[in-house]
C-alpha angles and dihedrals in degrees: 000000000000095000088216108130122217137179115241105162139039135190130171143178106189136164089246099041141005111214127018099275094054092042092050091050090052093049094049092049101038094243117173123219096196120121141182109253112214092199091060089054090051090050090051093238114170091228116048102175128093142162108242120170117239089238126168110200089206086080088071090067087078089064112028137044123265090248092054092042095053092046095050109100105162130083100210092061091043091053090047094051092050095048095043095046091048091050091048093050091042088057089058100261133130122230100212101048097125093229135126105225101213092177093056127079137180136223110182121163143197136160113209128034117231105286093193087063090045090055090050091052094047096047092045093051092044088055088052091242095117093134088068091065092084130208100289101066101086095054090053094048093051114107085226093051097110094048090046094053092045097048092047091050095048100035094241111176108171125078114333115197134176107202125191123190102144111239092357092058099101096047091043090054090056092047091052093047090049091051093050091055094041091053093048096246092120137012095208135023134192105210137176147096143243141207137183114193103202127179095278096049091045090050093056092054090044089055089055089059092227098117126096109264107162097075104052088126093048105038096172088062095047099092108066113166114191090005124133088223095052111130104183138308130298115233115234140180137215144088140257129199137184136185112223121192142179105258095238091049091051094047092048091060094039093244121176109250116214102178143331129252104223096183148310147197140205126193145142134246092216089231089274129132106005090351125109136157089280104027129058124243104244091219091055092049093049091047091050093051091044092049091050091051092047092046088053094053093228135131111246087229089067095065109111099183139019117208098201135202088230105156101184094258135112087274092073096083091047090051092052089049090051091051089050093052095044094049096033089229127130142160113351090005095055115111123242109274130198140170123215088199088080086073105030105023122228110319092191110211090010093050098091097046094046091046092048090054084053091051092052091049091051090052092046095049098032101234139114118229116226131255097236118205092028098125091128114036118197105266093230089055091051089052091053102038107018125229094273090066093057107070117194094183132047111271131194106235137167103241118192102154129024128184120210129185141169131189125204142197109276088049094272121154137193130183133179136186118213130185142187107268114257123183 
């Protein structure tokens, strides 16, 4: 096989659009998916804004049996099924083909099991009504639940992995899928990640005082990456999925090719230096970006766009500085940089996969989505990147190479380099 890896299918459940057409429209028009949550006001949370997909579970009836549908009680698995099935179909495959696809694997990640379901289990058992839990609870509490549902639905028979690297999970899943194809282990991989931020998960972040709290009355303005008035991130939910294939395999079946994965890297900063459980070691970040660039055999000067992690915290200016050091680019030479989190918030484990779907769409349609809410960039970021690199409106742009990275709690990093497909 060629060992070139291409993207042939996309699926997404995002706060600002469910399905690729709606998501693309939102990106091109700078549409926010953030909303005020009345329940969070009732619970007296400091932050009362979140990014929740407008998701109708009835859509799952197109993919799964009535028995499975009525037994499915958790949102993270529901989001994952929708995104993965859409990506699979988008790549030209059928769901109900009765085959075991031995050449196809899956890496699909998440971090936290559904805590609403956990509460239901605990209270039911405490009330000595445990027999009412039914037979479907365990499979939905498994950390590997999303990957298990997906691979059973699609008949995937190669390696099946559930990865978990906090906010780096989605990007890491794509790196691992890329590596499995590159090494010849699989010819095709379904990759992605999912997250459902329920009341309990949201409450833990709210207690850390790291969520945006000054824009409860203006939720669309609450997520402000790289802004001097940013006051923390906005927690979001959703899922993203991609089908990756060996180029020869894709060409042999006349698949539509959306983009190419040139290379990637994932590492850890070991929580040394500037690194902690919740903040990345700058040296680890720089090494990860450098490794991804080197693995891709590109010149850093050829990168047209950076899709950053950029969470709307104090870490944003450090991240931009790390990109500058890793690429040896600054001022007028700095690439354009944007953050999808300005529109959807921080979808935690799902962040990377949703944002990568956004990267592929920008490459396909040759545009750069805006950084909404960036009326007042952090002065240090302006000094590093320059104002021209910080678009606040959608721009038409010839994109050949795009860099994407995410950094997670535990000081884990993942970076990928994508390009426009060229024969």
